[in-house]
SEKERO-457170 format. One record per atom (N, C-alpha, C): atom name; residue in three letters; y, x, z. Coordinates in steps of 0.1 Angstrom, whole numbers, plus 5000, padded with zeros to 4 digits. Atoms other than C-alpha are relative to their C-alpha. Layout:
<rs>
  name  resn     v     u     w
    CA   ala     Y     X     Z
...
</rs>
This chain:
<rs>
  name  resn     v     u     w
     N   met  5015  4996  5002
    CA   met  5006  4819  4966
     C   met  5000  5015  5001
     N   met  5000  4985  5000
    CA   met  4995  4855  4973
     C   met  4994  5006  4988
     N   thr  5007  4994  5012
    CA   thr  4990  4876  4943
     C   thr  5000  5016  5004
     N   ile  5003  4986  4997
    CA   ile  4979  4912  4940
     C   ile  5011  5007  5002
     N   glu  4987  4994  5000
    CA   glu  5016  4925  4934
     C   glu  5004  4998  5015
     N   arg  4992  5002  4984
    CA   arg  5026  4908  4968
     C   arg  4991  5008  5009
     N   ala  5004  4996  4990
    CA   ala  4997  4918  4986
     C   ala  4999  5016  5003
     N   val  4998  4986  5002
    CA   val  5000  4953  4976
     C   val  5013  5006  5009
     N   met  4989  4997  4992
    CA   met  5034  4954  4989
     C   met  5000  4996  5016
     N   leu  5005  5002  4988
    CA   leu  5024  4937  5020
     C   leu  4992  5011  5006
     N   leu  5009  4989  4996
    CA   leu  4998  4962  5025
     C   leu  5006  5015  5005
     N   val  4990  4985  4999
    CA   val  5021  4994  5019
     C   val  5012  4997  5011
     N   gly  4991  5001  4989
    CA   gly  5048  4981  5042
     C   gly  4995  4999  5015
     N   ser  5009  5001  4987
    CA   ser  5023  4974  5071
     C   ser  4997  5015  5002
     N   val  5007  4985  4995
    CA   val  5006  5009  5068
     C   val  5012  5009  5002
     N   val  4987  4993  5000
    CA   val  5041  5025  5063
     C   val  5005  4998  5016
     N   leu  4997  5004  4987
    CA   leu  5053  5007  5094
     C   leu  4991  5003  5014
     N   leu  5011  4995  4992
    CA   leu  5020  5014  5116
     C   leu  5005  5013  5003
     N   gly  4998  4988  4997
    CA   gly  5023  5047  5108
     C   gly  5014  5008  5006
     N   leu  4988  4998  4991
    CA   leu  5059  5051  5119
     C   leu  5000  4998  5015
     N   ile  5001  5005  4983
    CA   ile  5052  5034  5154
     C   ile  4989  5009  5006
     N   leu  5010  4992  4994
    CA   leu  5020  5054  5159
     C   leu  5006  5015  5002
     N   ser  4994  4988  5000
    CA   ser  5040  5087  5153
     C   ser  5010  5003  5013
     N   val  4992  5003  4990
    CA   val  5064  5075  5179
     C   val  4995  4999  5012
     N   val  5008  5008  4988
    CA   val  5040  5060  5203
     C   val  4988  5010  5006
     N   val  5011  4993  4998
    CA   val  5011  5084  5200
     C   val  5001  5015  4998
     N   ser  4998  4986  5004
    CA   ser  5017  5117  5181
     C   ser  5006  5000  4986
     N   pro  4992  4998  5011
    CA   pro  5040  5129  5154
     C   pro  4989  5002  4988
     N   trp  5006  4997  5009
    CA   trp  5011  5137  5132
     C   trp  4996  4988  4993
     N   trp  5003  5012  5008
    CA   trp  5007  5100  5123
     C   trp  5010  4999  4988
     N   gln  4992  5001  5009
    CA   gln  5035  5106  5100
     C   gln  4996  5005  4986
     N   val  5007  4996  5014
    CA   val  5010  5119  5076
     C   val  4992  4987  4995
     N   leu  5003  5013  5007
    CA   leu  4999  5081  5070
     C   leu  5010  4996  4990
     N   pro  4992  5004  5011
    CA   pro  5029  5070  5056
     C   pro  5004  5011  4988
     N   ala  4998  4992  5010
    CA   ala  5033  5101  5036
     C   ala  4991  5001  4989
     N   phe  5010  5001  5007
    CA   phe  4999  5097  5023
     C   phe  5004  4986  4991
     N   val  4998  5011  5008
    CA   val  5009  5062  5010
     C   val  5010  5002  4992
     N   ala  4989  4995  5012
    CA   ala  5042  5075  4993
     C   ala  4994  5008  4989
     N   val  5008  4991  5010
    CA   val  5019  5100  4974
     C   val  4993  4989  4990
     N   asn  5009  5008  5009
    CA   asn  4997  5072  4963
     C   asn  5009  4991  4991
     N   met  4988  5009  5004
    CA   met  5029  5049  4954
     C   met  5006  5009  4986
     N   ile  4996  4989  5012
    CA   ile  5041  5082  4931
     C   ile  4987  4999  4989
     N   gln  5008  4997  5009
    CA   gln  5009  5088  4916
     C   gln  4997  4987  4992
     N   phe  5001  5014  5008
    CA   phe  5005  5050  4905
     C   phe  5011  4999  4989
     N   val  4991  5002  5009
    CA   val  5039  5054  4886
     C   val  4995  5008  4988
     N   phe  5004  4989  5009
    CA   phe  5023  5083  4867
     C   phe  4986  4995  4991
     N   thr  5014  5002  5004
    CA   thr  4987  5069  4862
     C   thr  4997  4987  5000
     N   gly  5002  5015  5000
    CA   gly  4988  5031  4868
     C   gly  4986  4996  5006
     N   phe  5014  5000  4992
    CA   phe  4958  5036  4893
     C   phe  5003  4997  5012
     N   cys  4998  5004  4987
    CA   cys  4960  5017  4924
     C   cys  4989  4994  5008
     N   pro  5013  5003  4996
    CA   pro  4929  5017  4945
     C   pro  5003  4989  5008
     N   ala  5000  5010  4993
    CA   ala  4942  4990  4968
     C   ala  5002  4986  4991
     N   ala  4999  5010  5008
    CA   ala  4950  4966  4939
     C   ala  4984  4997  4995
     N   ile  5014  4999  5003
    CA   ile  4913  4974  4927
     C   ile  4991  4989  5011
     N   ile  5008  5006  4990
    CA   ile  4900  4963  4960
     C   ile  5004  4986  5002
     N   leu  4996  5013  4998
    CA   leu  4921  4932  4963
     C   leu  4996  4990  4987
     N   lys  5004  5005  5014
    CA   lys  4914  4922  4926
     C   lys  4982  4995  5004
     N   lys  5015  5002  4994
    CA   lys  4875  4922  4941
     C   lys  5000  4989  5007
     N   leu  4998  5010  4990
    CA   leu  4886  4901  4968
     C   leu  5002  4986  4995
     N   gly  4994  5014  5007
    CA   gly  4896  4874  4944
     C   gly  5016  4995  5000
     N   leu  4986  5005  5003
    CA   leu  4933  4876  4944
     C   leu  5001  5002  4984
     N   lys  4993  5001  5017
    CA   lys  4951  4870  4909
     C   lys  5012  5009  5000
     N   ser  4988  4994  5001
    CA   ser  4977  4890  4895
     C   ser  5009  4989  4993
     N   ala  4987  5006  5003
    CA   ala  5012  4876  4889
     C   ala  5000  4996  4986
     N   pro  4998  5000  5013
    CA   pro  5019  4859  4856
     C   pro  5012  5006  4993
     N   leu  4991  4992  5006
    CA   leu  5040  4877  4832
     C   leu  5012  4990  4995
     N   phe  4990  5011  5002
    CA   phe  5070  4851  4830
     C   phe  4993  4991  4989
</rs>
């Protein structure tokens, strides 16, 4: 079952990989995309705010149970 946590990790990994591929194929400026994702991950650690999780929750995904 796809949970919010797994969906966020899938989204993060996909965007980072896409940014790296585009930086090799199109322009090095695409490295800004993975950098933006990394900054969002770091700010989540300190604030607990994740825009992707909010959107995924509104789309109907459920959070993983706590053991």
